[in-house]
C-alpha positions as CSV (number, residue, x, y, z in Angstrom):
1,M,20.5,-35.2,-4.2
2,T,22.9,-33.7,-1.3
3,G,24.1,-30.9,-3.9
4,T,20.6,-30.0,-4.4
5,V,19.4,-29.6,-1.1
6,L,22.5,-27.5,-0.2
7,D,22.1,-25.1,-3.3
8,T,18.6,-24.5,-2.5
9,R,19.7,-24.1,1.1
10,A,22.2,-20.8,0.2
11,L,19.4,-19.3,-2.2
12,I,17.1,-19.2,0.8
13,D,19.9,-17.4,2.2
14,V,20.7,-15.1,-0.3
15,Y,16.9,-14.3,-0.1
16,L,16.7,-13.8,3.5
17,S,20.1,-12.0,3.4
18,E,18.9,-9.8,0.3
19,Q,16.0,-9.1,2.7
20,R,17.9,-7.9,5.4
21,R,19.5,-5.5,3.6
22,V,16.0,-4.2,2.0
23,M,15.2,-3.4,6.2
24,Q,18.2,-1.9,6.8
25,C,18.4,0.8,4.3
26,F,14.1,0.9,4.1
27,P,13.2,4.6,3.7
28,V,11.9,5.2,7.3
29,A,11.4,9.0,6.8
30,D,9.4,8.5,3.6
31,L,7.1,5.9,5.4
32,D,6.8,8.6,8.5
33,R,5.6,11.2,6.3
34,A,3.0,8.3,4.7
35,V,2.1,7.9,8.2
36,H,1.4,11.7,9.0
37,M,-0.4,11.7,5.6
38,L,-2.8,8.5,7.1
39,F,-3.1,10.7,10.4
40,A,-4.3,13.9,8.6
41,T,-6.9,12.0,6.5
42,Y,-9.0,10.3,9.3
43,E,-9.0,13.5,10.9
44,A,-10.6,15.3,8.2
45,G,-12.8,12.6,7.9
46,G,-11.1,11.6,4.5
47,T,-11.5,8.6,2.7
48,V,-8.2,6.1,1.5
49,Y,-8.2,4.9,-2.1
50,A,-5.9,2.3,-2.7
51,M,-4.9,0.7,-5.9
52,A,-2.3,-2.1,-7.5
53,N,-1.8,-4.1,-10.1
54,G,-1.4,-8.1,-10.5
55,G,-0.6,-10.1,-7.4
56,N,-0.4,-6.6,-5.4
57,A,-4.3,-5.9,-6.3
58,G,-4.9,-9.1,-4.0
59,T,-2.8,-7.9,-1.1
60,L,-4.7,-4.7,-1.2
61,D,-7.8,-6.9,0.2
62,H,-5.5,-7.5,3.5
63,F,-5.2,-3.8,3.2
64,L,-8.9,-3.2,3.3
65,C,-9.5,-5.6,6.2
66,D,-6.9,-4.2,8.0
67,F,-7.3,-0.7,7.4
68,K,-11.3,-1.1,7.8
69,H,-11.7,-2.8,11.1
70,H,-8.4,-3.8,13.0
71,P,-8.0,0.2,14.6
72,F,-11.7,-0.1,15.6
73,V,-11.6,-3.1,17.7
74,S,-11.2,-3.8,21.6
75,E,-7.6,-5.1,22.6
76,D,-9.0,-8.5,23.0
77,K,-10.7,-8.4,19.7
78,R,-14.2,-9.5,21.1
79,A,-15.9,-5.9,20.5
80,P,-15.9,-3.2,18.4
81,L,-15.2,0.5,19.7
82,P,-18.5,2.6,20.5
83,P,-19.8,4.0,17.6
84,T,-18.7,7.7,18.7
85,V,-15.3,6.9,17.7
86,A,-14.7,7.5,14.1
87,R,-13.9,5.1,11.6
88,L,-11.7,5.4,8.6
89,R,-13.0,4.8,4.7
90,F,-11.2,2.7,2.8
91,V,-12.1,1.6,-0.8
92,N,-10.1,-0.9,-2.4
93,L,-10.0,0.5,-6.2
94,C,-9.1,-3.5,-7.0
95,G,-11.6,-5.1,-5.0
96,S,-14.5,-5.8,-7.7
97,A,-13.5,-8.1,-10.6
98,A,-17.0,-7.1,-12.3
99,E,-16.7,-3.0,-12.1
100,L,-12.4,-3.9,-13.2
101,T,-13.5,-5.9,-16.4
102,G,-16.4,-3.9,-17.0
103,L,-13.9,-0.6,-17.1
104,T,-11.3,-2.7,-19.2
105,N,-13.7,-3.7,-22.1
106,D,-15.8,-0.4,-21.9
107,I,-12.9,2.0,-22.1
108,G,-9.5,0.1,-21.4
109,A,-7.1,-0.9,-18.8
110,D,-5.1,2.3,-18.8
111,E,-8.5,4.0,-17.8
112,V,-9.9,1.6,-14.6
113,F,-8.6,3.1,-11.9
114,V,-8.7,7.2,-13.3
115,S,-12.6,6.4,-13.8
116,A,-13.5,4.4,-10.6
117,L,-12.0,7.0,-8.8
118,T,-12.5,10.5,-10.4
119,P,-15.8,10.9,-9.8
120,Y,-15.5,10.2,-5.8
121,V,-12.2,11.7,-5.0
122,R,-11.6,14.9,-2.6
123,S,-9.4,17.0,-0.9
124,G,-9.5,15.2,2.1
125,D,-8.9,12.0,0.9
126,M,-5.7,10.0,0.5
127,V,-4.9,8.0,-2.8
128,M,-2.3,5.1,-2.4
129,A,-0.4,3.8,-5.6
130,F,1.9,0.7,-5.5
131,S,3.1,-0.3,-8.7
132,G,6.6,-2.1,-8.7
133,S,8.0,-0.3,-11.9
134,G,6.2,2.9,-11.1
135,N,5.4,3.7,-14.5
136,S,2.1,1.3,-14.6
137,R,-0.4,3.6,-16.9
138,N,-3.5,2.9,-15.3
139,V,-1.9,3.8,-11.7
140,L,-0.1,6.9,-13.4
141,L,-3.5,8.6,-14.5
142,A,-5.4,8.0,-11.2
143,L,-2.4,10.1,-9.6
144,E,-2.7,13.0,-12.0
145,A,-6.5,13.0,-11.0
146,A,-5.7,12.4,-7.7
147,R,-3.4,15.6,-7.5
148,N,-5.7,17.7,-9.4
149,A,-8.7,16.7,-7.2
150,G,-6.4,18.1,-4.0
151,A,-6.3,15.0,-2.7
152,R,-3.0,13.5,-0.7
153,T,-0.9,11.3,-2.8
154,F,1.7,8.3,-1.7
155,A,3.1,5.7,-4.1
156,M,5.2,2.7,-3.1
157,T,7.8,1.5,-5.9
158,K,11.4,0.5,-6.5
159,G,14.4,1.0,-8.7
160,D,14.3,4.5,-9.8
161,G,10.6,4.9,-8.6
162,G,9.5,5.6,-12.4
163,R,7.0,8.3,-12.8
164,C,5.1,7.9,-9.7
165,R,8.4,9.8,-7.7
166,A,7.2,12.8,-9.8
167,L,3.5,12.2,-9.1
168,A,3.2,11.5,-5.9
169,E,3.5,13.9,-3.0
170,V,5.3,10.8,-0.8
171,C,7.0,7.9,-3.0
172,L,8.5,5.3,-0.9
173,V,11.3,3.9,-3.2
174,V,12.2,0.0,-2.2
175,P,15.5,0.4,-2.2
176,G,17.8,-2.9,-3.3
177,T,19.0,-5.3,-6.0
178,S,18.3,-9.2,-6.6
179,V,20.1,-12.2,-7.6
180,F,17.2,-14.4,-6.1
181,P,15.3,-16.6,-9.0
182,G,12.4,-15.0,-10.0
183,Q,13.3,-11.4,-9.1
184,T,16.2,-10.8,-11.4
185,G,16.1,-9.0,-14.8
186,G,12.8,-6.7,-15.5
187,N,11.4,-8.5,-12.1
188,D,14.6,-6.9,-10.1
189,N,13.6,-7.2,-6.0
190,N,9.8,-7.4,-6.9
191,F,9.4,-10.2,-4.4
192,H,11.2,-7.7,-1.6
193,F,8.9,-5.0,-2.9
194,E,5.9,-7.1,-2.5
195,D,6.9,-8.3,0.5
196,M,7.6,-5.0,2.3
197,M,4.0,-3.7,0.8
198,L,2.6,-5.8,3.5
199,S,4.9,-4.5,6.0
200,V,3.5,-0.9,5.2
201,N,0.4,-2.1,5.9
202,H,1.1,-3.6,9.1
203,I,2.9,-0.4,10.5
204,L,0.4,2.1,8.8
205,V,-2.2,-0.2,10.7
206,G,-0.6,-0.5,14.0
207,L,0.2,3.4,14.3
208,L,-3.3,4.3,13.3
209,K,-4.8,1.5,16.1
210,D,-2.3,3.3,18.1
211,K,-3.6,6.7,17.5
212,V,-7.5,5.8,18.0
213,A,-6.6,3.9,21.5
214,R,-4.5,7.1,23.0
215,E,-7.1,10.0,21.5
216,N,-10.2,7.4,23.1
217,G,-9.2,6.1,26.3
218,P,-7.2,2.9,27.7
219,S,-10.4,0.9,27.3
220,C,-9.9,1.3,23.5
221,G,-6.5,-0.4,23.7
222,S,-3.0,0.0,21.7
């Protein structure tokens, strides 16, 4: 039993050590570019669209809640900001099980995001894509459609960035490799990618909240 405890503790240390290295090498300049892309979208009255697959699609529900609401409440969270303060429109392209399964059944899994996005995306919008491989075809087709519409495009991936690197205006590639169980081989660094996805959400949302507060007076908080 003692040996098992020591082994699991050692693996916990491996995970946390790897995570620290990811954060130390994180591509801050690319994230800063994404921040200003978000600011420009907000200032233009544009819509942010987000897409991902698997567990990351679930994380986008967290994005939806944060982006739509957190920057636009008072600092004590007891009241929304005045209606004169512009809100950000955020669409989770993974948000409807009915839509996703309906589109998959009718036209195929590769087309789910591009079909939901194309009729609505405009040049003032921002499209966010999250793909560990950077090569998920449903994400790539939607990025191409977003570019064709003149929308801003941001991708977050890992490894070599895959095709997302060429398609997205800003492509943030989570650095590193892993020996931790569950994120080796084809899943290399996947847990750390997913951890950093939520960190990226919080950084973007926090900086947008700060921008809203600075532009609308101290009563809005920051």
